[in-house]
PDB file of N, CA, C and O in Angstrom:
ATOM      1  N   MET A   1       0.816  -1.206   0.006  1.00  0.00           N
ATOM      2  CA  MET A   1       0.003  -0.016   0.001  1.00  0.00           C
ATOM      3  C   MET A   1       0.851   1.274   0.024  1.00  0.00           C
ATOM      4  O   MET A   1       0.353   2.345  -0.322  1.00  0.00           O
ATOM      5  N   GLY A   2       2.081   1.173   0.417  1.00  0.00           N
ATOM      6  CA  GLY A   2       2.951   2.352   0.457  1.00  0.00           C
ATOM      7  C   GLY A   2       3.129   2.965  -0.947  1.00  0.00           C
ATOM      8  O   GLY A   2       3.134   4.186  -1.097  1.00  0.00           O
ATOM      9  N   ALA A   3       3.270   2.134  -1.939  1.00  0.00           N
ATOM     10  CA  ALA A   3       3.472   2.644  -3.305  1.00  0.00           C
ATOM     11  C   ALA A   3       2.217   3.413  -3.773  1.00  0.00           C
ATOM     12  O   ALA A   3       2.333   4.468  -4.398  1.00  0.00           O
ATOM     13  N   LEU A   4       1.060   2.896  -3.476  1.00  0.00           N
ATOM     14  CA  LEU A   4      -0.171   3.504  -3.895  1.00  0.00           C
ATOM     15  C   LEU A   4      -0.324   4.889  -3.215  1.00  0.00           C
ATOM     16  O   LEU A   4      -0.717   5.867  -3.851  1.00  0.00           O
ATOM     17  N   ALA A   5      -0.014   4.937  -1.953  1.00  0.00           N
ATOM     18  CA  ALA A   5      -0.104   6.230  -1.236  1.00  0.00           C
ATOM     19  C   ALA A   5       0.895   7.233  -1.869  1.00  0.00           C
ATOM     20  O   ALA A   5       0.608   8.427  -1.960  1.00  0.00           O
ATOM     21  N   GLY A   6       2.057   6.733  -2.298  1.00  0.00           N
ATOM     22  CA  GLY A   6       3.043   7.598  -2.897  1.00  0.00           C
ATOM     23  C   GLY A   6       2.542   8.136  -4.229  1.00  0.00           C
ATOM     24  O   GLY A   6       2.711   9.321  -4.517  1.00  0.00           O
ATOM     25  N   VAL A   7       1.932   7.293  -5.041  1.00  0.00           N
ATOM     26  CA  VAL A   7       1.434   7.731  -6.348  1.00  0.00           C
ATOM     27  C   VAL A   7       0.345   8.782  -6.170  1.00  0.00           C
ATOM     28  O   VAL A   7       0.362   9.814  -6.841  1.00  0.00           O
ATOM     29  N   ILE A   8      -0.593   8.530  -5.279  1.00  0.00           N
ATOM     30  CA  ILE A   8      -1.704   9.466  -5.033  1.00  0.00           C
ATOM     31  C   ILE A   8      -1.174  10.792  -4.471  1.00  0.00           C
ATOM     32  O   ILE A   8      -1.641  11.871  -4.836  1.00  0.00           O
ATOM     33  N   GLY A   9      -0.166  10.677  -3.555  1.00  0.00           N
ATOM     34  CA  GLY A   9       0.441  11.847  -3.000  1.00  0.00           C
ATOM     35  C   GLY A   9       1.094  12.733  -4.031  1.00  0.00           C
ATOM     36  O   GLY A   9       0.968  13.957  -3.989  1.00  0.00           O
ATOM     37  N   VAL A  10       1.784  12.113  -4.947  1.00  0.00           N
ATOM     38  CA  VAL A  10       2.454  12.889  -6.044  1.00  0.00           C
ATOM     39  C   VAL A  10       1.387  13.549  -6.894  1.00  0.00           C
ATOM     40  O   VAL A  10       1.542  14.717  -7.249  1.00  0.00           O
ATOM     41  N   LEU A  11       0.309  12.855  -7.237  1.00  0.00           N
ATOM     42  CA  LEU A  11      -0.760  13.440  -8.046  1.00  0.00           C
ATOM     43  C   LEU A  11      -1.382  14.645  -7.349  1.00  0.00           C
ATOM     44  O   LEU A  11      -1.670  15.657  -7.988  1.00  0.00           O
ATOM     45  N   GLN A  12      -1.591  14.534  -6.023  1.00  0.00           N
ATOM     46  CA  GLN A  12      -2.142  15.639  -5.287  1.00  0.00           C
ATOM     47  C   GLN A  12      -1.183  16.819  -5.253  1.00  0.00           C
ATOM     48  O   GLN A  12      -1.614  17.968  -5.349  1.00  0.00           O
ATOM     49  N   ALA A  13       0.109  16.551  -5.119  1.00  0.00           N
ATOM     50  CA  ALA A  13       1.146  17.621  -5.089  1.00  0.00           C
ATOM     51  C   ALA A  13       1.169  18.313  -6.434  1.00  0.00           C
ATOM     52  O   ALA A  13       1.261  19.540  -6.477  1.00  0.00           O
ATOM     53  N   VAL A  14       1.090  17.586  -7.532  1.00  0.00           N
ATOM     54  CA  VAL A  14       1.087  18.180  -8.879  1.00  0.00           C
ATOM     55  C   VAL A  14      -0.136  19.093  -9.039  1.00  0.00           C
ATOM     56  O   VAL A  14      -0.003  20.211  -9.535  1.00  0.00           O
ATOM     57  N   GLU A  15      -1.305  18.640  -8.634  1.00  0.00           N
ATOM     58  CA  GLU A  15      -2.530  19.430  -8.737  1.00  0.00           C
ATOM     59  C   GLU A  15      -2.401  20.706  -7.918  1.00  0.00           C
ATOM     60  O   GLU A  15      -2.808  21.778  -8.367  1.00  0.00           O
ATOM     61  N   ALA A  16      -1.821  20.595  -6.688  1.00  0.00           N
ATOM     62  CA  ALA A  16      -1.677  21.734  -5.864  1.00  0.00           C
ATOM     63  C   ALA A  16      -0.748  22.758  -6.499  1.00  0.00           C
ATOM     64  O   ALA A  16      -1.026  23.956  -6.451  1.00  0.00           O
ATOM     65  N   MET A  17       0.362  22.299  -7.098  1.00  0.00           N
ATOM     66  CA  MET A  17       1.296  23.175  -7.752  1.00  0.00           C
ATOM     67  C   MET A  17       0.640  23.901  -8.955  1.00  0.00           C
ATOM     68  O   MET A  17       0.871  25.088  -9.186  1.00  0.00           O
ATOM     69  N   LYS A  18      -0.162  23.162  -9.691  1.00  0.00           N
ATOM     70  CA  LYS A  18      -0.878  23.777 -10.818  1.00  0.00           C
ATOM     71  C   LYS A  18      -1.789  24.902 -10.358  1.00  0.00           C
ATOM     72  O   LYS A  18      -1.860  25.960 -10.984  1.00  0.00           O
ATOM     73  N   GLU A  19      -2.487  24.657  -9.247  1.00  0.00           N
ATOM     74  CA  GLU A  19      -3.369  25.712  -8.712  1.00  0.00           C
ATOM     75  C   GLU A  19      -2.587  26.910  -8.214  1.00  0.00           C
ATOM     76  O   GLU A  19      -2.970  28.050  -8.479  1.00  0.00           O
ATOM     77  N   ILE A  20      -1.478  26.670  -7.485  1.00  0.00           N
ATOM     78  CA  ILE A  20      -0.696  27.766  -6.946  1.00  0.00           C
ATOM     79  C   ILE A  20      -0.070  28.608  -8.060  1.00  0.00           C
ATOM     80  O   ILE A  20      -0.063  29.837  -7.996  1.00  0.00           O
ATOM     81  N   LEU A  21       0.466  27.910  -9.102  1.00  0.00           N
ATOM     82  CA  LEU A  21       1.122  28.609 -10.220  1.00  0.00           C
ATOM     83  C   LEU A  21       0.126  29.104 -11.280  1.00  0.00           C
ATOM     84  O   LEU A  21       0.516  29.869 -12.163  1.00  0.00           O
ATOM     85  N   GLY A  22      -1.087  28.710 -11.220  1.00  0.00           N
ATOM     86  CA  GLY A  22      -2.059  29.125 -12.192  1.00  0.00           C
ATOM     87  C   GLY A  22      -1.802  28.611 -13.585  1.00  0.00           C
ATOM     88  O   GLY A  22      -2.043  29.317 -14.565  1.00  0.00           O
ATOM     89  N   ILE A  23      -1.309  27.369 -13.688  1.00  0.00           N
ATOM     90  CA  ILE A  23      -0.944  26.782 -14.985  1.00  0.00           C
ATOM     91  C   ILE A  23      -1.753  25.477 -15.157  1.00  0.00           C
ATOM     92  O   ILE A  23      -2.258  24.887 -14.201  1.00  0.00           O
ATOM     93  N   GLY A  24      -1.842  25.071 -16.425  1.00  0.00           N
ATOM     94  CA  GLY A  24      -2.458  23.767 -16.696  1.00  0.00           C
ATOM     95  C   GLY A  24      -3.984  23.807 -16.521  1.00  0.00           C
ATOM     96  O   GLY A  24      -4.603  24.841 -16.267  1.00  0.00           O
ATOM     97  N   GLU A  25      -4.521  22.627 -16.674  1.00  0.00           N
ATOM     98  CA  GLU A  25      -5.936  22.439 -16.505  1.00  0.00           C
ATOM     99  C   GLU A  25      -6.200  21.692 -15.206  1.00  0.00           C
ATOM    100  O   GLU A  25      -5.656  20.607 -15.004  1.00  0.00           O
ATOM    101  N   GLY A  26      -7.026  22.248 -14.317  1.00  0.00           N
ATOM    102  CA  GLY A  26      -7.306  21.659 -13.040  1.00  0.00           C
ATOM    103  C   GLY A  26      -8.255  20.467 -13.147  1.00  0.00           C
ATOM    104  O   GLY A  26      -8.796  20.180 -14.215  1.00  0.00           O
ATOM    105  N   MET A  27      -8.443  19.792 -12.040  1.00  0.00           N
ATOM    106  CA  MET A  27      -9.319  18.617 -12.013  1.00  0.00           C
ATOM    107  C   MET A  27     -10.708  18.941 -11.433  1.00  0.00           C
ATOM    108  O   MET A  27     -11.492  18.022 -11.193  1.00  0.00           O
ATOM    109  N   ALA A  28     -11.030  20.228 -11.203  1.00  0.00           N
ATOM    110  CA  ALA A  28     -12.333  20.553 -10.704  1.00  0.00           C
ATOM    111  C   ALA A  28     -13.421  20.082 -11.677  1.00  0.00           C
ATOM    112  O   ALA A  28     -13.391  20.377 -12.872  1.00  0.00           O
ATOM    113  N   GLY A  29     -14.375  19.345 -11.119  1.00  0.00           N
ATOM    114  CA  GLY A  29     -15.458  18.782 -11.893  1.00  0.00           C
ATOM    115  C   GLY A  29     -15.171  17.418 -12.470  1.00  0.00           C
ATOM    116  O   GLY A  29     -15.961  16.880 -13.245  1.00  0.00           O
ATOM    117  N   TYR A  30     -13.997  16.841 -12.075  1.00  0.00           N
ATOM    118  CA  TYR A  30     -13.618  15.540 -12.584  1.00  0.00           C
ATOM    119  C   TYR A  30     -13.213  14.630 -11.387  1.00  0.00           C
ATOM    120  O   TYR A  30     -12.838  15.094 -10.310  1.00  0.00           O
ATOM    121  N   LEU A  31     -13.316  13.318 -11.650  1.00  0.00           N
ATOM    122  CA  LEU A  31     -12.870  12.357 -10.715  1.00  0.00           C
ATOM    123  C   LEU A  31     -11.819  11.483 -11.464  1.00  0.00           C
ATOM    124  O   LEU A  31     -12.106  10.956 -12.539  1.00  0.00           O
ATOM    125  N   MET A  32     -10.604  11.339 -10.884  1.00  0.00           N
ATOM    126  CA  MET A  32      -9.595  10.521 -11.498  1.00  0.00           C
ATOM    127  C   MET A  32      -9.593   9.146 -10.869  1.00  0.00           C
ATOM    128  O   MET A  32      -9.497   9.041  -9.646  1.00  0.00           O
ATOM    129  N   ILE A  33      -9.693   8.100 -11.646  1.00  0.00           N
ATOM    130  CA  ILE A  33      -9.694   6.730 -11.180  1.00  0.00           C
ATOM    131  C   ILE A  33      -8.360   6.087 -11.604  1.00  0.00           C
ATOM    132  O   ILE A  33      -8.014   6.064 -12.785  1.00  0.00           O
ATOM    133  N   PHE A  34      -7.648   5.584 -10.643  1.00  0.00           N
ATOM    134  CA  PHE A  34      -6.330   4.943 -10.852  1.00  0.00           C
ATOM    135  C   PHE A  34      -6.397   3.469 -10.602  1.00  0.00           C
ATOM    136  O   PHE A  34      -6.743   3.055  -9.496  1.00  0.00           O
ATOM    137  N   ASP A  35      -6.085   2.663 -11.572  1.00  0.00           N
ATOM    138  CA  ASP A  35      -6.039   1.203 -11.402  1.00  0.00           C
ATOM    139  C   ASP A  35      -4.592   0.806 -11.357  1.00  0.00           C
ATOM    140  O   ASP A  35      -3.916   0.751 -12.384  1.00  0.00           O
ATOM    141  N   SER A  36      -4.096   0.514 -10.106  1.00  0.00           N
ATOM    142  CA  SER A  36      -2.697   0.213  -9.947  1.00  0.00           C
ATOM    143  C   SER A  36      -2.283  -1.160 -10.523  1.00  0.00           C
ATOM    144  O   SER A  36      -1.115  -1.376 -10.844  1.00  0.00           O
ATOM    145  N   LEU A  37      -3.207  -2.032 -10.640  1.00  0.00           N
ATOM    146  CA  LEU A  37      -2.894  -3.363 -11.218  1.00  0.00           C
ATOM    147  C   LEU A  37      -2.607  -3.266 -12.731  1.00  0.00           C
ATOM    148  O   LEU A  37      -1.704  -3.918 -13.256  1.00  0.00           O
ATOM    149  N   LYS A  38      -3.393  -2.445 -13.392  1.00  0.00           N
ATOM    150  CA  LYS A  38      -3.216  -2.236 -14.864  1.00  0.00           C
ATOM    151  C   LYS A  38      -2.410  -1.024 -15.194  1.00  0.00           C
ATOM    152  O   LYS A  38      -2.062  -0.811 -16.355  1.00  0.00           O
ATOM    153  N   MET A  39      -2.088  -0.187 -14.170  1.00  0.00           N
ATOM    154  CA  MET A  39      -1.402   1.061 -14.373  1.00  0.00           C
ATOM    155  C   MET A  39      -2.095   1.978 -15.370  1.00  0.00           C
ATOM    156  O   MET A  39      -1.470   2.534 -16.273  1.00  0.00           O
ATOM    157  N   THR A  40      -3.430   2.123 -15.177  1.00  0.00           N
ATOM    158  CA  THR A  40      -4.220   2.977 -16.037  1.00  0.00           C
ATOM    159  C   THR A  40      -4.904   4.027 -15.216  1.00  0.00           C
ATOM    160  O   THR A  40      -5.138   3.851 -14.020  1.00  0.00           O
ATOM    161  N   PHE A  41      -5.223   5.115 -15.859  1.00  0.00           N
ATOM    162  CA  PHE A  41      -5.961   6.200 -15.270  1.00  0.00           C
ATOM    163  C   PHE A  41      -7.217   6.468 -16.112  1.00  0.00           C
ATOM    164  O   PHE A  41      -7.189   6.320 -17.334  1.00  0.00           O
ATOM    165  N   ARG A  42      -8.302   6.858 -15.463  1.00  0.00           N
ATOM    166  CA  ARG A  42      -9.478   7.304 -16.159  1.00  0.00           C
ATOM    167  C   ARG A  42      -9.938   8.616 -15.514  1.00  0.00           C
ATOM    168  O   ARG A  42      -9.902   8.782 -14.295  1.00  0.00           O
ATOM    169  N   LYS A  43     -10.361   9.520 -16.359  1.00  0.00           N
ATOM    170  CA  LYS A  43     -10.822  10.810 -15.906  1.00  0.00           C
ATOM    171  C   LYS A  43     -12.353  10.901 -16.234  1.00  0.00           C
ATOM    172  O   LYS A  43     -12.754  10.870 -17.397  1.00  0.00           O
ATOM    173  N   VAL A  44     -13.182  11.012 -15.162  1.00  0.00           N
ATOM    174  CA  VAL A  44     -14.602  10.999 -15.307  1.00  0.00           C
ATOM    175  C   VAL A  44     -15.175  12.353 -14.931  1.00  0.00           C
ATOM    176  O   VAL A  44     -14.884  12.880 -13.857  1.00  0.00           O
ATOM    177  N   LYS A  45     -15.999  12.921 -15.822  1.00  0.00           N
ATOM    178  CA  LYS A  45     -16.664  14.175 -15.502  1.00  0.00           C
ATOM    179  C   LYS A  45     -17.773  13.936 -14.494  1.00  0.00           C
ATOM    180  O   LYS A  45     -18.579  13.026 -14.686  1.00  0.00           O
ATOM    181  N   VAL A  46     -17.843  14.709 -13.441  1.00  0.00           N
ATOM    182  CA  VAL A  46     -18.937  14.636 -12.471  1.00  0.00           C
ATOM    183  C   VAL A  46     -19.728  15.967 -12.526  1.00  0.00           C
ATOM    184  O   VAL A  46     -19.171  17.056 -12.662  1.00  0.00           O
ATOM    185  N   ARG A  47     -21.024  15.805 -12.415  1.00  0.00           N
ATOM    186  CA  ARG A  47     -21.864  16.979 -12.462  1.00  0.00           C
ATOM    187  C   ARG A  47     -22.169  17.492 -11.049  1.00  0.00           C
ATOM    188  O   ARG A  47     -22.253  16.721 -10.092  1.00  0.00           O
ATOM    189  N   LYS A  48     -22.327  18.775 -10.953  1.00  0.00           N
ATOM    190  CA  LYS A  48     -22.717  19.418  -9.698  1.00  0.00           C
ATOM    191  C   LYS A  48     -24.195  19.097  -9.410  1.00  0.00           C
ATOM    192  O   LYS A  48     -25.030  19.158 -10.313  1.00  0.00           O
ATOM    193  N   ASP A  49     -24.510  18.762  -8.177  1.00  0.00           N
ATOM    194  CA  ASP A  49     -25.904  18.471  -7.815  1.00  0.00           C
ATOM    195  C   ASP A  49     -26.565  19.822  -7.497  1.00  0.00           C
ATOM    196  O   ASP A  49     -26.157  20.491  -6.547  1.00  0.00           O
ATOM    197  N   PRO A  50     -27.590  20.237  -8.284  1.00  0.00           N
ATOM    198  CA  PRO A  50     -28.224  21.503  -8.039  1.00  0.00           C
ATOM    199  C   PRO A  50     -28.963  21.542  -6.682  1.00  0.00           C
ATOM    200  O   PRO A  50     -29.276  22.623  -6.183  1.00  0.00           O
ATOM    201  N   ASP A  51     -29.242  20.364  -6.085  1.00  0.00           N
ATOM    202  CA  ASP A  51     -29.910  20.310  -4.784  1.00  0.00           C
ATOM    203  C   ASP A  51     -28.926  20.156  -3.631  1.00  0.00           C
ATOM    204  O   ASP A  51     -29.371  19.957  -2.501  1.00  0.00           O
ATOM    205  N   CYS A  52     -27.628  20.235  -3.845  1.00  0.00           N
ATOM    206  CA  CYS A  52     -26.646  20.064  -2.805  1.00  0.00           C
ATOM    207  C   CYS A  52     -26.807  21.171  -1.771  1.00  0.00           C
ATOM    208  O   CYS A  52     -26.894  22.343  -2.138  1.00  0.00           O
ATOM    209  N   ALA A  53     -26.851  20.816  -0.460  1.00  0.00           N
ATOM    210  CA  ALA A  53     -27.009  21.819   0.572  1.00  0.00           C
ATOM    211  C   ALA A  53     -25.801  22.724   0.766  1.00  0.00           C
ATOM    212  O   ALA A  53     -25.906  23.791   1.372  1.00  0.00           O
ATOM    213  N   LEU A  54     -24.656  22.294   0.250  1.00  0.00           N
ATOM    214  CA  LEU A  54     -23.408  23.073   0.436  1.00  0.00           C
ATOM    215  C   LEU A  54     -23.114  23.913  -0.798  1.00  0.00           C
ATOM    216  O   LEU A  54     -22.735  25.074  -0.648  1.00  0.00           O
ATOM    217  N   CYS A  55     -23.266  23.395  -1.995  1.00  0.00           N
ATOM    218  CA  CYS A  55     -22.848  24.140  -3.180  1.00  0.00           C
ATOM    219  C   CYS A  55     -23.957  24.265  -4.214  1.00  0.00           C
ATOM    220  O   CYS A  55     -23.714  24.797  -5.297  1.00  0.00           O
ATOM    221  N   GLY A  56     -25.161  23.795  -3.924  1.00  0.00           N
ATOM    222  CA  GLY A  56     -26.272  23.821  -4.907  1.00  0.00           C
ATOM    223  C   GLY A  56     -26.810  25.298  -5.125  1.00  0.00           C
ATOM    224  O   GLY A  56     -26.369  26.278  -4.525  1.00  0.00           O
ATOM    225  N   ASP A  57     -27.753  25.317  -6.001  1.00  0.00           N
ATOM    226  CA  ASP A  57     -28.359  26.601  -6.389  1.00  0.00           C
ATOM    227  C   ASP A  57     -29.028  27.301  -5.198  1.00  0.00           C
ATOM    228  O   ASP A  57     -29.018  28.530  -5.136  1.00  0.00           O
ATOM    229  N   ASN A  58     -29.600  26.560  -4.263  1.00  0.00           N
ATOM    230  CA  ASN A  58     -30.221  27.130  -3.066  1.00  0.00           C
ATOM    231  C   ASN A  58     -29.541  26.595  -1.821  1.00  0.00           C
ATOM    232  O   ASN A  58     -30.195  26.010  -0.958  1.00  0.00           O
ATOM    233  N   ALA A  59     -28.233  26.790  -1.720  1.00  0.00           N
ATOM    234  CA  ALA A  59     -27.439  26.238  -0.632  1.00  0.00           C
ATOM    235  C   ALA A  59     -27.955  26.709   0.731  1.00  0.00           C
ATOM    236  O   ALA A  59     -28.273  27.887   0.893  1.00  0.00           O
ATOM    237  N   THR A  60     -28.042  25.809   1.705  1.00  0.00           N
ATOM    238  CA  THR A  60     -28.471  26.142   3.037  1.00  0.00           C
ATOM    239  C   THR A  60     -27.294  26.183   4.053  1.00  0.00           C
ATOM    240  O   THR A  60     -27.382  26.812   5.108  1.00  0.00           O
ATOM    241  N   ILE A  61     -26.219  25.503   3.698  1.00  0.00           N
ATOM    242  CA  ILE A  61     -25.011  25.506   4.577  1.00  0.00           C
ATOM    243  C   ILE A  61     -24.189  26.689   4.142  1.00  0.00           C
ATOM    244  O   ILE A  61     -23.731  26.736   3.000  1.00  0.00           O
ATOM    245  N   ARG A  62     -23.991  27.649   5.029  1.00  0.00           N
ATOM    246  CA  ARG A  62     -23.244  28.888   4.702  1.00  0.00           C
ATOM    247  C   ARG A  62     -21.845  28.944   5.287  1.00  0.00           C
ATOM    248  O   ARG A  62     -21.023  29.747   4.846  1.00  0.00           O
ATOM    249  N   GLU A  63     -21.552  28.078   6.305  1.00  0.00           N
ATOM    250  CA  GLU A  63     -20.212  28.060   6.868  1.00  0.00           C
ATOM    251  C   GLU A  63     -19.914  26.645   7.371  1.00  0.00           C
ATOM    252  O   GLU A  63     -20.808  25.867   7.704  1.00  0.00           O
ATOM    253  N   LEU A  64     -18.640  26.360   7.406  1.00  0.00           N
ATOM    254  CA  LEU A  64     -18.207  25.060   7.869  1.00  0.00           C
ATOM    255  C   LEU A  64     -17.991  25.058   9.362  1.00  0.00           C
ATOM    256  O   LEU A  64     -17.668  26.106   9.922  1.00  0.00           O
ATOM    257  N   ILE A  65     -18.152  23.940  10.032  1.00  0.00           N
ATOM    258  CA  ILE A  65     -17.910  23.844  11.458  1.00  0.00           C
ATOM    259  C   ILE A  65     -16.707  22.965  11.712  1.00  0.00           C
ATOM    260  O   ILE A  65     -16.294  22.199  10.841  1.00  0.00           O
ATOM    261  N   THR A  66     -16.140  23.072  12.905  1.00  0.00           N
ATOM    262  CA  THR A  66     -14.987  22.324  13.259  1.00  0.00           C
ATOM    263  C   THR A  66     -15.371  20.907  13.694  1.00  0.00           C
ATOM    264  O   THR A  66     -16.544  20.627  13.938  1.00  0.00           O
ATOM    265  N   TYR A  67     -14.396  20.030  13.789  1.00  0.00           N
ATOM    266  CA  TYR A  67     -14.623  18.666  14.249  1.00  0.00           C
ATOM    267  C   TYR A  67     -15.212  18.667  15.643  1.00  0.00           C
ATOM    268  O   TYR A  67     -16.101  17.861  15.919  1.00  0.00           O
ATOM    269  N   GLU A  68     -14.754  19.541  16.541  1.00  0.00           N
ATOM    270  CA  GLU A  68     -15.281  19.589  17.882  1.00  0.00           C
ATOM    271  C   GLU A  68     -16.753  19.997  17.871  1.00  0.00           C
ATOM    272  O   GLU A  68     -17.552  19.423  18.612  1.00  0.00           O
ATOM    273  N   GLU A  69     -17.117  20.951  17.069  1.00  0.00           N
ATOM    274  CA  GLU A  69     -18.493  21.388  16.939  1.00  0.00           C
ATOM    275  C   GLU A  69     -19.381  20.298  16.427  1.00  0.00           C
ATOM    276  O   GLU A  69     -20.492  20.107  16.922  1.00  0.00           O
ATOM    277  N   ALA A  70     -18.887  19.551  15.399  1.00  0.00           N
ATOM    278  CA  ALA A  70     -19.655  18.483  14.829  1.00  0.00           C
ATOM    279  C   ALA A  70     -19.899  17.355  15.798  1.00  0.00           C
ATOM    280  O   ALA A  70     -20.947  16.710  15.758  1.00  0.00           O
ATOM    281  N   CYS A  71     -18.938  17.112  16.671  1.00  0.00           N
ATOM    282  CA  CYS A  71     -19.076  16.009  17.681  1.00  0.00           C
ATOM    283  C   CYS A  71     -19.491  16.472  19.045  1.00  0.00           C
ATOM    284  O   CYS A  71     -19.527  15.699  20.002  1.00  0.00           O
ATOM    285  N   GLU A  72     -19.814  17.791  19.128  1.00  0.00           N
ATOM    286  CA  GLU A  72     -20.242  18.405  20.389  1.00  0.00           C
ATOM    287  C   GLU A  72     -19.194  18.202  21.502  1.00  0.00           C
ATOM    288  O   GLU A  72     -19.537  17.946  22.657  1.00  0.00           O
ATOM    289  N   LEU A  73     -17.934  18.319  21.131  1.00  0.00           N
ATOM    290  CA  LEU A  73     -16.850  18.242  22.118  1.00  0.00           C
ATOM    291  C   LEU A  73     -16.285  19.645  22.330  1.00  0.00           C
ATOM    292  O   LEU A  73     -16.385  20.506  21.456  1.00  0.00           O
ATOM    293  N   ARG A  74     -15.719  19.852  23.444  1.00  0.00           N
ATOM    294  CA  ARG A  74     -15.027  21.138  23.787  1.00  0.00           C
ATOM    295  C   ARG A  74     -13.545  20.926  23.736  1.00  0.00           C
ATOM    296  O   ARG A  74     -13.035  19.938  24.265  1.00  0.00           O
ATOM    297  N   SER A  75     -12.839  21.845  23.102  1.00  0.00           N
ATOM    298  CA  SER A  75     -11.432  21.763  23.084  1.00  0.00           C
ATOM    299  C   SER A  75     -10.863  21.938  24.444  1.00  0.00           C
ATOM    300  O   SER A  75     -11.320  22.801  25.194  1.00  0.00           O
ATOM    301  N   GLY A  76      -9.855  21.134  24.807  1.00  0.00           N
ATOM    302  CA  GLY A  76      -9.209  21.213  26.111  1.00  0.00           C
ATOM    303  C   GLY A  76      -9.932  20.531  27.229  1.00  0.00           C
ATOM    304  O   GLY A  76      -9.511  20.639  28.381  1.00  0.00           O
ATOM    305  N   SER A  77     -11.000  19.836  26.944  1.00  0.00           N
ATOM    306  CA  SER A  77     -11.734  19.148  28.053  1.00  0.00           C
ATOM    307  C   SER A  77     -11.502  17.675  28.006  1.00  0.00           C
ATOM    308  O   SER A  77     -12.026  16.940  28.843  1.00  0.00           O
TER     309      SER A  77
END
């Protein structure tokens, strides 16, 4: 599994560098599928869900909460 984590980590680093430098075509709106047995990649377009509570046309979630808030835990307790 170490090799797979390395491959995915490198892909994430490349995508981050492209965003930072403003070069190339990003992966927003796509899902990359990697088959390590066949050493193949597939790029699949995914559509935005217009009913999504976070990013849809009538989004109801306006801010993100922390892990502690989600689990009703207090920091330091």
